[in-house]
N, C-alpha and C positions, 0 to 999 in steps of 0.2 A: 808512307814515303820511305825510300831507302836512304842510306847514309848521305849520299851525294845530294839528293834532293833536299834533305833536311838542312845540309850545310848551305845550299843555295838559298833556301827559305830564310835562314837566319841572316845571311849576308844581304839579301834583298831588304829584309825588314830594317836592318840598321842603316843601309844606304838610302832607302826611301825616307826614313825619318830625318836623315841629315840633308835631304834634297841633293844628294850627290849627283854629279853629272855622269859618273861612271862607277860601276860596282864590280869588283872582282868576284866571280862565282866559279864553281867547279865546271869543267867541260861536261856538257850533257848531250849525248847523241840524239836523244828524243826531243830536245828543245825545252825551253823554260816556261812555255805558256801555261801548262797545267799547274806548275808550282806557283806562278803568279796568281792564277785564278783562285787557288786554294788559300793563298796568303791573304788576298783581299776579302775572302769570305770570313776568315778568322779575325782580320783586323780592319773593320769597316772604316776606321779613321784614315786609312790610306786611300782616300777618295780621289786623290789628285793624280794618280798614276794611270795612264791609259794604255800602255804597252811599252815597246822598246825594240832596239836592235842590238846586235853584239859584234864585237871584233874578236877574232880568234887567229892565233898563230899555229900553223900545222905542227902537231906533235906535242903541244902544250897541254898541261893538265887543267889549266884554268882559262877562262875567257872573260872578256870585259863586257858587261851589260851596260847599254846606254839607254837609260830610262826616257820615256816620253811623258812629260808632265802636262796636265790639263791647263795649268796657269804658270806664269813666271814665279820665281821664288817669293817676291814681296806679296803677290796676291795669294799664294798658297798659305803663307803665314797669316795674312789677314783673314782668310776663310777659316783657318784653324782657330784663331782667337774668337771669331764670331760664332762658330759652331760650339766652342767650349762654353762661351757665355750663355748661348741659347739653351744648351743642355742643363747647365747649372740652375738657371732660372726655372726651366720647365720641370725639372725633377726634384726641386727642393722640397716641395710639399709631400712627395711620394716616398721619401726616404724613411719616414716613420711608420709606413703602412706594413701590414703583414705580407708574406710572400704572395699569396693568391691575389691580394688587393694590388700589389705592385705590378704583377703580371697583367691584371686586368687594366690597370692604368695605362700601360704601354699599348696594349691592344686597342683600347678606346681612343687613345691619342691618334693612332693610325686611322681608325674608322671615322673619326670626327674631323680631322685636319688635313688628310691627304687625299687627293683626287687621283684616280688611276689615269695615267698618261697614255692615251691611245696612240699618240704620235711617237712615243718612245724616244724622247730626247736623250742625249748622252748623259746629262746630269741626273736624269731620272733613274739611272742604274746605280747611282751612288747616294750617300747619305745627304748630300746637299740638295737633292731633289725634294725628298719629303721634309727635311728640316728647314730649308731656306726658301724653297719655291712652292711647297705644298702640293707637289705632284711626285709620282713615282710609279715604277713598274715593280714586279715581284722581287727582282734582284735588289733594287734600292730600298724597298720596304723591308725585306728580310734583314738587310744589313743594318738599317736604322733600328729595327726591333732588337737585334743583337746588341748594338752599341748602347741603347737605352737600358737593356737588361744588365749589361756589364756594369754600367754606372750605378745601377740599383742593387748590385750584389746578387743577381740571379744567374745561375749557370745556364748558358744558352749557346746553341750552335745553329749555324745556317744549314739546312738540309736542301739538297738539290736532287731533282729526279733525273732519270735517264731521258734521253731524247725520245720523242714519239716518232717512230718511223713512218707513220701514216700521215704526218703533217710536215709540210715543207719547212726548211730552215732550222731544223733541230728541235725547237720548242722545249727547252728545258724549263723547269719551274722551281721556284725557291720558296721555302717557308722556314719555320723555326722549330727546334726541339728544345724544350725548356724543362729544367728540374724544379719542381715545386712540391713541397711536402715530402721530400725524399723520393719522389717518383718522376721519371721523365715522361713528358707528354708533348704531343704535337699541337702547335698553334699556327694556323695559316691566316695571318692578318690580311693578306691580299684578297683571299676568297671572301672573308667576312666584309672587307671593305667594299667589294663589288656588290655584295648582297645588301649592304646598308644604304644604298642610294636613295631608298624611299624615306629616310630620316631616322628610323629606329635602328640602333646598333644591333647587329646580328652576331651570334656566338655559335654558329653552326660548326665552326672549326676551331673552337677554343677548348683545349685540354682533351684531346682525343688520343685513344690508344692506337696501336698499329692496325688492328683489325678494322677499326672505324675509318681511319684516315685513308687507308689504301683501297677503300671502295671506289674512290675517284681520283687517286693520285698514282702516278707511275712509280716503279721501284727506284730505289736510291742509286745515285751515281757514286757517292762515297758513303762509307759506313757511318752510321749515326747510332746513338744510344737506343736500346730497345725500349719501347713504350708499351707496357702491359695494359690490359683492360683495367679500368679503375672507375671509381665513383666520382671522379673530378670533373666530368663533362658538365659544362656550364648549365645546360637546361635541367639536368638531373639535380644539381646542387640548388638551383633556383626553384625547384618544385614545378617545373614546366615540362617534365618528361612524363607523358600520360600513358596509361595502360588500359583505360576503359573509355568507351565512347561517351558515357555519361559525364566523365570529367571534362571532355572537350566542350560539351554543351554548357556545363557549369561555368567554364572559363569564358565562353562567349557571352553568357548572360551577365557575368561580372563586368566584362569590358563594356558591354552596352549600357549597363547602369551607370558606369563612370564616364560615359560618353566618349570613349576612346575610339579612334578611327581604325585601329588594328590591334591584333595581338599575335604572338608567335608561340608555337609549342612544338615539342619533339614527340613523335609517336614511338612508344616502346611496347606496344601490345601485340607483337607479332609483326610480320612483314607488312610494310605500308604498300599495299597494292591499290590499283585504281578502284577496285570494288570496296576495299576498306575505307578509302578516302570518301567515296560517295556515301557510305554509311555514316561517317562522321559529319559529312556536309549536310545530310538530311536533318540531323539533330541541331547543328549550328544554324542552318537556314530557318528552322522553326523558331529559335530564339530571336534571330534577327527580324523575322516577320512580326513578332510581337511589338517591335519598336518601329515598324514600317520601314525596315532596312533590308538590304540584301548583302550577301557575302561573296567576295571574290577570293579564290584560293591560289596562292603562289606556293609551289612545292619544290623543295630541294630533295629529289627522290633518293639520291645515294645516301644522304644523311637523315632521311625521314623527318625533315623539319618542314612545318607548314606555317605560312603566314596568312592569316585571315584578315582581309581588309573589308570594312563595312562601307557600303555605297548607298545611293538612292535606290529605291525599290525596283528590282528587275525580275523578270519571270524565269530566267534560266540560270542554273548554277555555272559559274565560270571557273575553270581550273587552268592555271598557267604554270608551265615548268620554269623554275628559276635556275639559271646557269651561273656558276661562279668560276668560269674558265677564261675570262678575259686576260688572265695573267700569262697565258701560254705564249712562248716565243719572244720573251722580252729580255734576253740576255745579250749583253755586249760582249764582243770577243776581245781577247788580249793576245795580240800577235807579238811574239818574241822570236 
């Protein structure tokens, strides 16, 4: 931001916090919508501002911003108190955890307690959607993720992708970049949330470097910290990043012995092509057949993650592509 935008940013922040009916800001020829957008990404607790209008006198250096609030002042204060109490209770037990465990706590809360809102209600774009109503779109989820990280002492920003010109309506997407163990990493809780609908929490987008993340994410709208390749990827840390077909067969046999309905693994033994997956499937199918079961394969191709679900015995191998892109196009606008 330039100096005038930064001054407007600080004036808005103070004015919104005080629930001011009017805020004096520097005159901006380009409008204040982008400043407001970035402010709300940085400060998710400003959930109650939906936009605004302004008054301007010709030749003046400043103009008067007239905010539009989602609720009247008493209800804003009530929601603030309720959200503060909710976060205090929710995060109390996580404060004593290590960095990685705190980060996973936030990720798992989103996957277990928030439902993706296909109707895209206005509150789903803000923290009150996930925290009060249990629903959210990527914007609300990323803001909630940041606020929880802030409360837990984790450095975190909201990352936003550029619009996809091939899809109508803009289709921005938001996720988070978090610093853990001294390294910045991508975490897309929305994508993992949409993949976790079958019950088991997924970590396909937990602790990714830039090279991994941008296999299926568009380039950034605003700069974010660089995320180098690292060993922090969840499946690698959990011993579920496999490099040999025999390892997949062994994992399948183990899951079947424990009478589990499914297991997930990441393939790191070269490109995951359809031919390679069929090779892995032949070995896994053989283990399943020993227990009179069959396997169905759900594949996140860009991230090379495979979910193996065991079913009643069938004759054909079933491979289904898993998509984690329901989050596209779920940004609200801020007109100023």
